[in-house]
C-alpha positions as CSV (number, residue, x, y, z in Angstrom):
1,M,10.4,53.5,-50.2
2,A,12.7,50.5,-49.6
3,E,14.0,49.6,-46.1
4,P,17.7,50.4,-45.6
5,A,20.0,47.4,-45.8
6,T,20.8,45.7,-42.5
7,P,24.4,46.4,-41.7
8,T,26.7,43.3,-41.9
9,H,29.7,44.8,-40.1
10,V,30.3,47.1,-37.1
11,I,33.3,49.5,-37.2
12,L,34.9,50.2,-33.9
13,P,38.3,51.4,-32.6
14,A,41.0,48.7,-32.4
15,A,41.9,49.9,-28.8
16,S,38.3,49.4,-27.7
17,L,38.2,45.9,-29.3
18,W,41.3,44.9,-27.4
19,T,39.7,46.0,-24.1
20,I,36.5,44.1,-24.9
21,L,38.5,41.0,-25.8
22,H,40.5,41.1,-22.6
23,H,37.3,41.0,-20.6
24,A,35.5,38.6,-22.9
25,E,38.4,36.1,-22.4
26,K,37.9,36.3,-18.6
27,E,34.2,35.4,-19.1
28,H,35.2,32.5,-21.4
29,E,37.6,31.2,-18.7
30,R,34.7,31.3,-16.2
31,L,32.4,29.4,-18.5
32,S,35.0,26.8,-19.1
33,T,35.6,26.4,-15.3
34,W,31.8,26.0,-14.7
35,L,31.7,23.3,-17.4
36,E,34.6,21.4,-15.7
37,L,32.7,21.6,-12.5
38,G,29.6,20.0,-14.0
39,A,27.5,22.9,-15.1
40,H,24.6,22.4,-17.5
41,P,25.7,21.5,-21.0
42,S,24.2,24.7,-22.4
43,F,27.2,26.5,-20.9
44,G,29.3,24.5,-23.5
45,Q,27.4,26.2,-26.3
46,D,27.9,29.6,-24.7
47,A,31.7,28.9,-24.3
48,T,31.9,27.8,-28.0
49,D,30.0,30.9,-29.2
50,L,32.3,33.1,-27.2
51,A,35.5,31.3,-28.3
52,T,34.4,31.7,-31.9
53,A,33.7,35.4,-31.5
54,I,37.0,36.0,-29.7
55,T,39.0,34.0,-32.3
56,L,37.4,35.9,-35.2
57,A,38.0,39.3,-33.6
58,V,41.7,38.4,-32.8
59,R,42.3,37.3,-36.3
60,T,40.7,40.5,-37.6
61,L,43.0,42.5,-35.4
62,T,46.2,40.6,-36.1
63,H,45.7,39.6,-39.8
64,G,43.4,42.4,-41.0
65,P,44.3,45.5,-42.9
66,G,45.5,47.3,-39.7
67,G,44.7,50.8,-38.8
68,S,42.9,52.3,-35.8
69,S,39.4,51.0,-36.8
70,I,38.3,47.5,-37.2
71,A,35.2,46.1,-39.1
72,L,33.7,43.1,-37.3
73,P,30.7,41.1,-38.4
74,V,27.6,42.2,-36.6
75,L,27.0,38.8,-34.9
76,T,30.6,38.7,-33.6
77,A,30.3,42.2,-32.2
78,A,26.9,41.4,-30.6
79,T,28.3,38.2,-29.0
80,L,31.3,40.0,-27.6
81,R,29.0,42.8,-26.3
82,Y,26.8,40.3,-24.6
83,Y,29.5,38.4,-22.7
84,A,31.6,41.6,-21.9
85,T,28.4,43.1,-20.5
86,R,28.2,40.1,-18.1
87,E,31.8,40.9,-17.1
88,I,30.8,44.5,-16.3
89,A,28.1,43.2,-14.0
90,R,30.6,41.0,-12.3
91,L,33.0,44.0,-11.9
92,V,30.3,46.3,-10.5
93,G,29.1,43.6,-8.2
94,M,32.5,42.9,-6.8
95,G,33.1,46.7,-6.5
96,A,30.0,46.9,-4.3
97,W,31.6,44.3,-1.9
98,F,35.2,45.5,-2.1
99,A,36.4,49.1,-2.2
100,D,38.8,48.6,-5.0
101,A,39.7,51.4,-7.4
102,D,41.0,48.9,-10.0
103,L,37.6,47.2,-10.3
104,D,36.0,50.6,-10.8
105,R,38.6,51.5,-13.4
106,Q,38.1,48.2,-15.3
107,A,34.4,48.6,-15.3
108,A,34.6,52.2,-16.6
109,E,37.1,51.2,-19.3
110,L,34.9,48.3,-20.4
111,K,31.7,50.4,-20.4
112,E,33.5,53.0,-22.6
113,A,34.7,50.3,-25.0
114,L,31.3,48.6,-25.2
115,G,29.7,52.0,-26.0
116,K,31.5,51.8,-29.4
117,I,29.5,48.8,-30.5
118,P,26.0,50.0,-31.6
119,Y,22.9,48.1,-31.0
120,T,21.7,46.7,-34.3
121,L,18.4,44.9,-33.5
122,R,15.6,47.3,-33.0
123,K,12.9,46.3,-30.6
124,E,10.2,46.1,-33.2
125,E,12.3,43.5,-35.1
126,A,12.6,41.2,-32.2
127,P,10.9,37.8,-32.7
128,V,7.6,37.4,-31.0
129,V,7.5,34.7,-28.3
130,P,4.2,32.8,-28.4
131,P,2.2,33.0,-25.2
132,S,2.7,30.0,-22.9
133,A,-1.0,29.2,-22.8
134,A,-1.1,28.8,-26.6
135,I,1.8,26.3,-26.4
136,H,0.1,24.2,-23.7
137,T,-3.3,24.3,-25.6
138,A,-1.7,23.1,-28.8
139,A,0.3,20.5,-27.1
140,S,-2.7,19.1,-25.3
141,R,-4.4,18.7,-28.7
142,G,-1.4,16.9,-30.1
143,E,-0.5,19.8,-32.4
144,A,2.8,21.5,-33.0
145,A,2.9,24.8,-31.2
146,H,4.7,26.6,-34.0
147,G,3.0,25.0,-37.0
């Protein structure tokens, strides 16, 4: 029996996507600020990936067919999920320090919205990372670790 096709798009409510975008934009602003303050250049790639996902999602919302549900490419949805999840962690962490009902409300709204994006990569499909000992052994012999 053939494996089912891997989904290319995720369908989620437009209202949930707007909520996710609102919080993802906050995370992008933070990444940009860190870069301006001299953070590691890898933050630049993170900021670019997030900006691309936000732009694609906004274009889909504003120029798409309309309606209450939106179809986003899986990678875009996964990128938004990742960075919006970081925003949840920030909100929950701040809520632990400051008794603020608004932080709790924002975290609850974002958790609910993120619940609309399904996880698409099953654990057994995740790439296997080579053990670090094998990498060092291959490098000491002058061989490529992955070849």
